[in-house]
C-alpha positions in Angstrom: 40.7 26.7 -47.8 43.9 27.6 -45.8 45.5 25.0 -43.5 44.9 27.3 -40.6 41.2 27.4 -41.3 41.1 23.7 -41.9 42.7 23.0 -38.5 40.4 25.5 -36.9 37.2 23.9 -38.3 38.6 20.4 -37.4 39.2 21.5 -33.7 35.9 23.4 -33.5 34.0 20.4 -34.7 35.8 18.1 -32.1 34.8 20.6 -29.4 31.2 20.9 -30.4 30.7 17.1 -30.6 32.9 16.5 -27.5 30.9 18.9 -25.3 27.6 17.2 -26.4 28.3 14.2 -24.2 28.4 16.2 -20.9 25.5 18.3 -22.2 23.4 15.0 -22.5 24.4 14.0 -19.0 23.4 17.4 -17.7 20.1 17.5 -19.6 19.2 14.0 -18.4 18.9 15.3 -14.9 15.8 17.1 -16.0 14.4 15.5 -19.3 13.3 12.0 -20.1 15.9 10.4 -22.3 13.9 9.4 -25.4 12.0 12.7 -25.4 15.2 14.6 -24.9 16.8 12.9 -27.9 13.8 13.5 -30.1 13.7 17.2 -29.2 17.4 17.5 -30.1 16.8 16.2 -33.6 13.6 18.2 -34.0 15.6 21.4 -33.6 18.4 20.3 -35.9 16.0 18.9 -38.5 14.3 22.3 -38.7 17.6 24.2 -39.0 19.2 21.9 -41.6 16.1 21.6 -43.8 15.8 25.4 -43.6 19.4 25.7 -44.8 18.9 23.1 -47.5 16.0 25.1 -49.0 18.2 28.1 -49.2 21.4 26.4 -50.4 20.3 23.4 -52.4 18.2 23.2 -55.5 17.0 19.7 -55.0 16.2 19.5 -51.4 13.2 17.1 -51.4 13.6 13.4 -51.6 11.5 11.9 -54.4 13.6 9.1 -55.9 13.3 5.6 -54.5 17.0 5.5 -53.5 16.7 8.9 -51.7 13.7 7.7 -49.8 15.5 4.5 -48.8 18.5 6.4 -47.6 16.3 8.7 -45.6 14.4 5.8 -44.0 17.6 3.9 -43.2 19.4 7.0 -41.9 16.4 8.1 -39.9 15.7 4.8 -38.2 19.2 3.6 -37.5 21.7 6.5 -37.8 19.4 9.0 -35.9 16.7 7.3 -33.9 19.4 4.7 -32.8 21.0 7.5 -30.8 18.1 7.2 -28.4 20.1 4.3 -26.9 22.9 6.6 -26.1 20.6 8.9 -24.1 19.3 5.9 -22.3 22.8 4.7 -21.6 24.0 7.9 -20.4 21.6 8.0 -17.5 24.3 6.0 -15.6 27.4 5.9 -17.8 29.9 8.7 -17.6 29.8 11.0 -20.6 33.6 10.4 -21.3 33.1 6.6 -21.4 30.1 7.0 -23.7 32.2 9.2 -26.1 35.1 6.7 -26.0 32.8 3.9 -27.1 31.9 5.9 -30.2 35.5 5.1 -31.5 34.0 1.7 -32.4 31.8 3.2 -35.2 34.4 2.8 -38.1 35.2 -0.7 -37.1 31.6 -1.8 -36.9 30.9 0.1 -40.2 33.6 -2.1 -41.9 31.8 -5.3 -40.5 28.4 -4.3 -41.6 29.8 -3.5 -45.1 30.8 -7.2 -45.6 27.2 -8.6 -45.9 25.5 -5.4 -47.1 28.0 -4.0 -49.5 30.0 -7.1 -50.4 33.3 -5.8 -49.1 36.1 -8.1 -47.8 38.1 -7.9 -44.6 41.9 -8.7 -44.9 43.7 -10.8 -42.3 45.3 -7.7 -40.9 42.0 -5.9 -40.9 40.5 -8.8 -39.0 43.2 -8.4 -36.4 42.4 -4.8 -36.1 38.7 -5.6 -35.5 39.6 -8.1 -32.8 41.9 -5.5 -31.1 39.1 -2.9 -31.3 36.6 -5.3 -29.6 39.3 -6.2 -27.0 39.4 -2.4 -26.3 35.6 -2.2 -26.0 35.7 -5.1 -23.6 38.1 -3.0 -21.3 35.7 0.0 -21.6 32.5 -1.9 -20.9 34.1 -4.2 -18.3 31.1 -6.7 -18.4 30.1 -8.7 -15.5 29.3 -12.1 -17.0 26.8 -12.9 -14.2 25.0 -9.6 -14.4 25.0 -8.5 -18.0 21.5 -7.0 -18.0 21.7 -5.0 -14.8 23.5 -2.0 -13.5 26.1 0.0 -15.3 27.1 -3.0 -17.5 23.6 -3.0 -19.1 23.8 0.8 -19.7 27.3 0.4 -21.4 25.9 -2.4 -23.6 23.0 0.0 -24.7 25.6 2.4 -25.9 27.4 -0.4 -27.8 23.9 -1.1 -29.3 23.7 2.6 -30.2 27.2 2.4 -31.9 26.0 -0.7 -33.9 22.9 1.2 -35.0 24.8 4.2 -36.2 27.2 2.1 -38.1 24.4 0.2 -39.7 22.7 3.4 -40.7 25.7 4.7 -42.4 26.1 1.5 -44.5 22.4 1.5 -45.4 22.7 5.1 -46.6 25.7 4.0 -48.7 23.9 1.0 -50.1 20.9 3.0 -51.1 23.2 5.2 -53.2 21.2 8.5 -52.8 21.5 11.3 -55.3 20.2 13.8 -52.7 22.9 16.2 -51.3 24.1 15.5 -47.8 22.6 18.6 -46.2 18.9 17.8 -47.0 19.7 14.1 -46.6 20.8 14.5 -43.1 18.0 17.0 -42.4 15.2 14.6 -43.6 16.9 11.7 -41.8 16.8 13.7 -38.5 13.2 14.6 -39.1 12.3 10.8 -39.5 14.5 9.9 -36.6 12.9 12.5 -34.4 9.4 11.2 -35.2 10.5 7.6 -34.4 11.9 8.7 -31.1 8.7 10.6 -30.3 6.7 7.6 -30.9 8.9 5.3 -28.8 9.0 8.0 -26.1 5.2 8.2 -26.1 4.9 4.4 -25.9 7.3 4.4 -23.0 5.0 6.9 -21.2 7.6 9.7 -21.1 5.8 12.9 -20.1 7.8 15.7 -18.8 6.3 17.9 -16.1 6.4 21.6 -16.2 8.9 21.9 -13.4 11.7 20.2 -15.4 11.7 23.0 -17.9 14.2 25.5 -16.8 17.4 27.4 -17.9 19.7 24.4 -17.5 17.5 21.8 -19.4 16.6 24.3 -22.1 20.2 25.4 -22.4 21.4 21.8 -22.8 18.7 21.1 -25.4 19.5 24.2 -27.4 23.3 23.4 -27.3 22.7 19.9 -28.6 20.1 20.8 -31.2 21.7 24.0 -32.6 25.4 23.9 -31.9 26.3 20.2 -31.6 24.0 19.0 -34.3 22.9 21.6 -36.9 26.0 23.8 -36.9 28.3 20.8 -36.3 27.0 18.9 -39.3 27.4 22.0 -41.5 31.0 22.2 -40.5 31.4 18.4 -40.9 30.0 18.8 -44.6 32.6 21.4 -45.2 35.5 19.2 -44.0 34.0 16.2 -45.9 33.9 18.2 -49.2 37.5 19.5 -48.8 39.3 16.4 -47.5 37.0 13.4 -47.9 35.4 10.9 -45.6 38.5 9.3 -44.2 40.0 12.5 -42.8 36.6 13.6 -41.6 36.2 10.3 -39.7 39.5 11.0 -37.8 37.5 13.7 -35.9 35.8 10.8 -34.1 39.1 10.0 -32.3 39.6 13.6 -31.1 36.0 13.9 -29.8 36.5 11.4 -26.9 39.5 13.3 -25.7 37.5 16.5 -25.7 34.6 14.9 -24.1 36.7 13.2 -21.4 38.5 16.5 -20.4 35.1 18.4 -20.4 33.5 15.7 -18.3 36.3 15.7 -15.7 36.2 19.5 -15.3 32.5 20.2 -15.7 31.0 17.1 -14.1 33.9 15.8 -11.8 33.8 12.4 -13.6 36.7 10.0 -13.3 38.0 7.9 -16.2 39.9 4.7 -15.1 43.1 3.3 -16.5 41.3 0.4 -18.1 38.9 2.8 -20.0 41.9 4.8 -21.3 43.7 1.6 -22.3 40.6 0.4 -24.1 40.3 3.6 -26.0 43.9 3.1 -27.1 43.2 -0.4 -28.3 40.2 0.8 -30.3 42.3 3.4 -31.9 45.1 0.8 -32.7 42.4 -1.4 -34.2 41.1 1.5 -36.4 44.7 2.1 -37.7 45.1 -1.5 -38.6 41.7 -1.7 -40.3 42.2 1.5 -42.2 45.9 1.4 -42.7 45.7 1.9 -46.5 43.5 5.0 -46.3 45.7 6.4 -43.5 48.8 5.9 -45.6 47.1 7.6 -48.6 45.9 10.5 -46.4 49.5 11.0 -44.9 51.0 10.7 -48.5 48.5 13.2 -49.8 49.1 15.7 -47.1 52.9 15.5 -47.4 52.8 15.4 -51.3 54.2 11.9 -51.4 52.2 9.0 -53.0 51.8 5.9 -51.1 53.2 2.6 -52.7 
C-alpha cells in the first residue's frame, strides 16, 4: 500500500469517526439515546456480518474463546457506548470526543489485573498526567457530582472505562475468529443488550420523530461511521499494527471539535483544550517505547 493511500485512509477514518460525535448530538434531538445507540449497531452488525460471510471462511463463533470474546466485546466494548449517547444529551460533542483519548490509558490500567501486565514508574506518571487532563475536561463540582453537566461528563468517562475493559477482555479471551466477524457479532450482541436496556427504560419513539434528519444521522452512524469505518480500521490495522491504528484516536477529537464548532456552534474552552493536551502527553509517556519503535520503523532506524 502506498504512503499516499495510507495517509488518505488514516485521514478518512479520522473524519468518519470525528463527524460521528456531532451526528450523535443531532440525532439525540429526535431519538431516545439508548434506542438510538442500539439502532446504530443493528445497522453496522448486519453490514459487517454480511461482509464477513463473503470475505471470511470461518465467520461463525463456535469455540469457547471466540464466544467469550464476543460476549465481552458485545457487553462492554459495544453496549457500553450507550453511556456516550446518554452523556451527549448535554455534553458538547467535541468534549465527548476529547474524553475518548483516555481509552489507551485506561486499557493499560485494565491490563494490569486482567492480563498480568506491569506499569513502569514513568508510565504511572503518564497515567497520572492523563487523569489530570480528564479532570480539566470534566471540571467536576465536588458538591454536585451527580447532577447537571458534571454527571453527564462522568457518564462518558464511564463509557470510556467500559470500552477499554471490553478491549482487554477480548484480548484475554484470545479469540481465533477474524476481526471482521468478531466485531460484527459483538455489535449484534451489544445492540441486543442496548435494546433490552432501552425497553426497560421505557424508551418508545413516536412516529413524529422519524424524519430526514434523524434517519440521516442514524444511517451515517450505522453505515459510514461504524461499518465502513471499521473496515478501513481493519485495513490500517493489518498494514501497520495496533499502535499506529490507535493514534487515530488523537486525530478524531480534533476533527470532532472543528466539526462541532462549525456545524453546531459549540464552544470549546481553554481548560478543555489543555486537558486534551495533558491526556495526549500522558499517552506519549505511557506508550513511549511503542512510539519510539513506530518512529524508528517509519524512518528505517531501529530504536535502542
